[in-house]
C-alpha positions in Angstrom: -29.6 -49.0 34.3 -28.5 -45.5 33.6 -29.6 -43.7 30.5 -27.1 -41.5 28.7 -28.4 -38.6 26.7 -26.8 -37.5 23.4 -26.3 -33.8 24.2 -22.7 -33.3 23.1 -20.4 -33.8 20.1 -18.4 -37.0 19.6 -14.7 -36.9 19.2 -14.9 -37.8 15.5 -17.3 -34.8 14.8 -14.9 -32.4 16.6 -11.9 -33.7 14.6 -13.8 -33.4 11.3 -14.8 -29.8 12.0 -11.3 -29.0 13.1 -9.9 -30.4 9.9 -12.3 -28.5 7.8 -11.5 -25.2 9.6 -7.8 -25.9 9.1 -8.2 -26.4 5.4 -10.2 -23.2 5.1 -7.6 -21.3 7.0 -4.8 -22.8 4.9 -6.6 -21.4 1.8 -7.6 -18.0 3.2 -4.3 -16.9 4.9 -2.2 -16.7 1.7 -5.0 -14.9 -0.1 -5.3 -12.4 2.7 -1.6 -11.8 2.7 -1.6 -11.1 -1.0 -4.6 -8.8 -0.6 -2.7 -6.8 2.1 0.4 -6.6 -0.2 -1.6 -5.3 -3.1 -3.5 -2.8 -0.9 -0.3 -1.4 0.5 1.2 -1.0 -3.0 -1.9 0.7 -4.3 -2.1 3.1 -1.2 1.6 4.1 -1.7 1.1 4.6 -5.4 -1.8 6.9 -4.7 0.1 8.8 -2.1 3.2 9.2 -4.4 1.0 10.3 -7.3 -0.8 12.8 -5.1 2.5 14.3 -3.8 4.0 14.4 -7.4 0.9 16.2 -8.7 1.1 18.7 -5.9 4.8 19.3 -6.7 4.1 19.6 -10.4 1.3 22.2 -9.9 3.3 24.2 -7.4 6.3 24.4 -9.8 4.1 25.3 -12.8 1.9 27.9 -11.0 2.7 31.1 -12.9 0.6 33.2 -10.5 2.7 32.4 -7.5 6.4 32.2 -8.4 7.6 32.2 -4.8 5.8 28.9 -3.9 8.0 26.0 -3.3 7.0 22.3 -2.7 6.6 21.2 0.9 7.8 18.0 2.4 5.6 14.9 1.8 3.3 13.7 4.6 4.1 10.0 4.6 1.3 7.6 5.8 1.0 4.8 3.3 4.6 4.7 2.1 7.8 3.9 3.9 9.6 6.7 2.1 9.0 9.4 -0.6 11.6 11.7 -2.2 11.4 15.1 -0.6 11.0 17.8 -3.2 11.4 20.7 -0.9 13.4 23.4 -2.6 12.9 22.0 -6.1 12.6 24.6 -8.9 11.8 24.2 -12.6 15.5 23.9 -13.2 16.2 21.2 -10.6 13.0 19.1 -10.5 13.3 15.4 -11.2 11.8 12.0 -10.4 10.0 11.3 -7.2 10.6 7.8 -5.8 8.6 6.0 -3.2 8.8 2.7 -1.4 5.6 1.0 -0.1 5.5 -0.4 3.4 6.2 -4.0 4.2 5.2 -6.7 3.1 4.9 -5.1 -0.3 8.1 -3.0 -0.5 7.2 -2.1 -4.0 9.2 0.8 -5.6 7.2 3.5 -7.3 8.6 6.2 -9.6 6.8 9.4 -10.7 8.4 11.5 -13.5 7.5 15.1 -12.5 9.0 16.9 -15.5 6.8 14.8 -17.8 3.5 15.5 -16.1 3.9 13.0 -13.2 3.1 9.6 -14.8 3.7 7.1 -12.0 4.7 3.5 -12.4 5.4 0.6 -10.2 8.9 -0.7 -10.9 9.5 -4.5 -11.1 
């Protein structure tokens, strides 16, 4: 008679482990996608606020009246309003759009000290 050793996994054990891993993935993937969405929104908010503050300080710098705002360097946002050429008479609101999947819209009110908010 041949003797068989129990060195491997049975089909039932493999199916149970596969089902457990599938359940864990089904729970984790939506949470990860929500995390990525919020992270992109926060990164764009930070970038828009930084650019708005820069524009605000350049326009209100009394020691250098010839300074003008430069174009934004866009990394975390899909788009940011370009304030190049703005003066104290023509400044306005800077709008930004976060990258996908968030696509959140952000608005920074430069004339009022650059408070930024995420629009619904």
